[in-house]
Backbone as a chain_set.jsonl record, in Angstrom:
{"seq": "XXXXXXXXXXXXXXXXXXXXXXXXXXXXXXXXXXXXXXXXXXXXXXXXXXXXXXXXXXXXXXXXXXXXXXXXXXXXXXX", "coords": {"N": [[1.114, -1.307, -0.042], [1.107, 1.782, -1.082], [2.076, 5.238, 0.895], [0.124, 8.116, 1.908], [-0.647, 10.828, 0.858], [1.077, 14.028, 1.757], [-0.104, 16.065, 3.908], [-0.716, 19.46, 5.312], [-3.104, 19.945, 6.189], [-3.411, 16.977, 7.037], [-2.242, 16.928, 8.61], [-3.218, 18.8, 10.87], [-4.777, 17.192, 10.891], [-3.772, 14.85, 12.421], [-2.793, 15.508, 14.239], [-5.005, 16.722, 15.809], [-6.624, 15.116, 16.663], [-4.6, 13.544, 18.822], [-3.132, 12.065, 16.984], [0.024, 12.522, 17.91], [2.613, 12.335, 17.548], [2.5, 11.122, 15.199], [1.644, 13.606, 13.925], [3.549, 15.535, 14.493], [5.887, 13.624, 12.714], [4.512, 14.08, 10.045], [4.809, 17.171, 9.408], [6.863, 17.393, 10.177], [8.035, 15.91, 7.893], [7.465, 18.039, 6.451], [7.925, 20.134, 6.597], [10.704, 19.527, 5.503], [9.854, 19.886, 2.671], [8.846, 22.155, 2.377], [10.035, 25.164, 3.479], [10.209, 27.277, 4.814], [6.592, 27.449, 5.386], [5.844, 28.742, 7.867], [3.585, 28.828, 8.979], [2.794, 26.157, 9.178], [5.511, 24.702, 10.743], [5.582, 25.605, 13.447], [3.052, 23.771, 14.099], [4.793, 21.575, 13.321], [6.39, 22.071, 16.033], [4.458, 22.425, 17.704], [3.277, 20.155, 18.424], [5.22, 18.288, 18.624], [5.431, 19.481, 21.428], [3.592, 18.336, 22.532], [3.919, 15.637, 22.225], [6.8, 14.759, 23.868], [4.861, 16.053, 25.795], [3.328, 13.287, 26.234], [4.757, 11.18, 26.801], [6.488, 12.35, 28.793], [4.422, 12.403, 30.406], [4.307, 9.493, 30.911], [6.119, 7.873, 31.595], [5.389, 9.768, 34.335], [3.687, 7.519, 34.792], [4.897, 5.419, 34.796], [6.428, 4.991, 37.598], [5.009, 6.261, 39.077], [3.614, 3.07, 39.208], [6.076, 1.745, 39.227], [7.224, 2.401, 41.723], [4.176, 0.844, 43.461], [4.572, -1.13, 43.035], [7.372, -2.16, 44.124], [6.495, -1.656, 46.5], [4.184, -2.751, 46.993], [5.797, -5.462, 46.885], [7.384, -5.707, 49.272], [5.679, -5.443, 51.203], [5.367, -8.432, 51.436], [7.129, -9.909, 52.984], [8.563, -11.926, 54.538], [8.305, -11.317, 58.403]], "CA": [[-0.02, -0.223, -0.161], [0.753, 3.545, -1.169], [1.66, 6.183, 1.801], [-1.145, 8.927, 2.094], [0.477, 12.1, -0.036], [0.496, 14.396, 4.088], [-0.569, 17.791, 3.806], [-0.7, 20.026, 6.134], [-5.212, 18.696, 6.759], [-3.353, 16.624, 7.583], [-0.761, 16.499, 10.369], [-3.722, 18.986, 11.585], [-6.465, 16.091, 11.542], [-3.617, 13.897, 13.271], [-2.471, 16.643, 15.233], [-6.111, 17.205, 16.414], [-7.292, 13.759, 17.238], [-4.002, 13.349, 19.515], [-1.129, 10.889, 17.529], [0.981, 13.914, 18.176], [3.505, 11.085, 16.576], [2.282, 11.168, 13.582], [1.501, 14.839, 13.386], [5.417, 15.384, 14.737], [6.477, 13.616, 11.834], [4.025, 14.54, 8.99], [4.73, 18.305, 10.023], [9.325, 17.368, 9.664], [7.978, 16.177, 6.242], [6.8, 18.745, 5.745], [8.654, 21.503, 6.623], [11.965, 19.515, 4.87], [9.58, 20.116, 1.548], [7.757, 23.98, 2.705], [10.278, 25.608, 4.61], [9.124, 28.711, 5.065], [6.406, 27.824, 6.107], [5.466, 30.126, 9.81], [2.497, 27.809, 10.09], [3.673, 24.212, 9.693], [6.744, 25.493, 11.69], [4.091, 26.723, 14.57], [2.226, 22.896, 14.053], [6.054, 20.923, 14.022], [6.311, 22.785, 17.239], [3.307, 22.214, 19.194], [2.905, 18.883, 18.057], [6.448, 17.796, 19.156], [6.226, 19.785, 22.631], [2.359, 17.73, 22.703], [4.685, 14.313, 21.922], [7.405, 15.857, 24.951], [4.615, 15.979, 27.43], [2.591, 12.263, 26.676], [6.297, 11.16, 27.283], [6.573, 12.585, 30.44], [3.076, 11.872, 31.607], [4.562, 7.805, 30.558], [7.39, 8.063, 32.861], [5.52, 9.359, 35.287], [3.156, 6.837, 35.831], [5.306, 4.082, 35.041], [7.642, 5.044, 38.312], [4.716, 4.624, 40.094], [3.201, 1.954, 39.033], [6.458, 0.39, 39.962], [6.838, 2.367, 43.816], [3.08, 0.19, 43.793], [4.599, -2.583, 43.05], [7.805, -2.151, 45.826], [6.105, -1.165, 48.001], [3.581, -4.825, 47.471], [7.339, -6.985, 47.374], [8.465, -5.455, 50.745], [4.555, -5.837, 52.236], [4.522, -9.731, 51.486], [8.124, -9.954, 52.897], [7.561, -12.188, 56.288], [9.389, -10.151, 59.268]], "C": [[1.58, 1.143, 0.0], [0.958, 3.689, -0.052], [0.963, 7.171, 1.223], [-0.188, 9.477, 1.367], [-0.601, 13.283, 1.727], [0.78, 16.325, 2.571], [-0.888, 18.508, 4.488], [-1.962, 19.721, 6.79], [-4.407, 18.353, 7.495], [-2.825, 15.448, 8.375], [-1.782, 17.468, 10.673], [-4.179, 18.49, 12.067], [-5.333, 15.1, 12.962], [-3.109, 14.59, 14.592], [-4.576, 16.406, 16.621], [-6.848, 15.528, 17.413], [-6.137, 12.838, 18.23], [-3.447, 12.587, 19.062], [-0.969, 12.295, 17.055], [1.821, 13.162, 17.53], [3.939, 11.064, 15.73], [2.308, 12.367, 12.927], [3.204, 15.67, 12.963], [5.893, 15.38, 12.81], [5.643, 13.844, 10.121], [4.531, 16.573, 9.422], [6.303, 18.358, 9.563], [8.6, 17.058, 8.214], [7.81, 17.016, 6.216], [7.195, 20.584, 5.7], [10.084, 21.231, 5.747], [11.092, 19.838, 3.604], [8.838, 22.22, 1.211], [8.76, 24.548, 3.428], [10.345, 26.825, 5.461], [7.836, 29.151, 5.732], [5.627, 27.888, 7.532], [3.654, 28.623, 10.169], [2.168, 26.145, 10.42], [5.291, 24.096, 11.198], [6.032, 24.91, 12.604], [3.178, 24.917, 15.066], [3.377, 21.619, 14.34], [6.334, 21.207, 15.527], [6.017, 22.655, 18.431], [3.415, 20.792, 19.313], [4.642, 18.535, 18.558], [5.914, 18.04, 20.805], [5.244, 18.452, 22.723], [3.325, 16.204, 22.817], [5.948, 13.903, 23.303], [6.346, 14.93, 26.456], [3.572, 14.439, 26.855], [3.99, 11.228, 27.291], [6.45, 10.995, 28.719], [5.61, 12.588, 31.231], [3.325, 10.372, 31.518], [5.067, 7.499, 31.577], [6.775, 7.999, 34.36], [4.316, 8.502, 36.212], [3.369, 5.361, 35.692], [5.969, 4.198, 36.251], [5.973, 5.236, 39.318], [3.936, 3.882, 40.325], [4.292, 0.932, 39.708], [6.82, 0.582, 41.551], [6.068, 1.057, 44.05], [3.602, -0.308, 44.569], [6.168, -2.472, 44.301], [8.006, -2.444, 46.355], [4.784, -3.55, 48.328], [4.406, -5.98, 47.1], [7.462, -6.226, 48.977], [7.219, -5.832, 51.337], [4.725, -7.355, 52.346], [6.054, -10.06, 51.41], [8.377, -10.645, 54.465], [9.664, -11.317, 57.195], [10.022, -11.121, 60.059]], "O": [[2.532, 1.278, 0.768], [0.46, 2.826, 0.672], [1.069, 7.255, -0.001], [0.903, 8.951, 1.15], [-1.691, 13.347, 2.295], [1.225, 16.948, 1.607], [-2.1, 18.295, 4.461], [-1.93, 19.247, 7.926], [-4.262, 18.944, 8.565], [-2.841, 14.245, 8.635], [-1.367, 17.25, 11.811], [-4.393, 18.607, 13.273], [-5.775, 14.751, 14.056], [-3.099, 14.136, 15.736], [-4.883, 16.061, 17.762], [-7.346, 15.264, 18.507], [-6.428, 11.674, 18.505], [-2.876, 11.87, 19.884], [-1.545, 12.966, 16.2], [1.677, 13.53, 16.364], [5.09, 11.014, 15.296], [2.747, 12.515, 11.787], [3.749, 16.101, 11.947], [6.107, 16.283, 12.002], [6.337, 13.733, 9.111], [3.721, 16.66, 10.346], [6.812, 19.168, 8.787], [8.599, 17.977, 7.395], [8.358, 17.15, 5.122], [6.893, 21.623, 5.112], [10.686, 22.201, 5.286], [11.973, 20.421, 2.972], [8.575, 22.996, 0.291], [8.327, 24.483, 4.578], [10.533, 27.03, 6.66], [7.595, 30.21, 6.311], [4.924, 27.012, 8.036], [3.106, 27.994, 11.074], [1.669, 25.402, 11.266], [5.637, 23.445, 12.184], [5.848, 23.693, 12.572], [2.73, 24.808, 16.208], [3.176, 20.795, 15.231], [6.512, 20.182, 16.185], [6.558, 22.68, 19.536], [3.661, 20.306, 20.417], [4.668, 19.507, 19.313], [5.911, 17.045, 21.53], [5.848, 17.408, 22.97], [3.208, 15.744, 23.952], [5.953, 12.734, 23.687], [6.555, 14.089, 27.33], [2.514, 14.733, 27.411], [3.864, 10.618, 28.354], [6.513, 10.045, 29.499], [5.673, 12.721, 32.453], [2.446, 9.769, 32.134], [4.502, 6.865, 32.469], [7.018, 7.189, 35.254], [4.011, 8.553, 37.403], [2.682, 4.418, 36.086], [6.479, 3.079, 36.321], [5.767, 4.41, 40.206], [3.416, 3.788, 41.437], [4.055, -0.088, 40.354], [6.82, -0.291, 42.419], [6.655, 0.134, 44.615], [3.597, -0.346, 45.8], [5.864, -2.773, 45.455], [8.887, -3.117, 46.89], [4.701, -4.56, 49.026], [4.01, -7.14, 46.992], [7.848, -7.106, 49.746], [7.421, -6.702, 52.185], [4.239, -7.786, 53.392], [6.537, -10.411, 50.333], [8.375, -9.922, 55.462], [10.846, -11.058, 56.969], [10.895, -10.79, 60.861]]}, "num_chains": 1, "name": "protein.A"}
């Protein structure tokens, strides 16, 4: 199957629907093709910031899960 034709509308849709990594990749591709397009540059900046936020949130979730597992493991130890 061929790749979809990349447009700013498609990149905007990815971002609006929460597909932040796809949006970031789309804006990056578009910026290579249209390096002076300020709207594309803003879209890339916004989508990259949201990718970073999502990664941070995932790390905090994993940290909390790890702490809960460590507490549960300590609770199961014999005195």
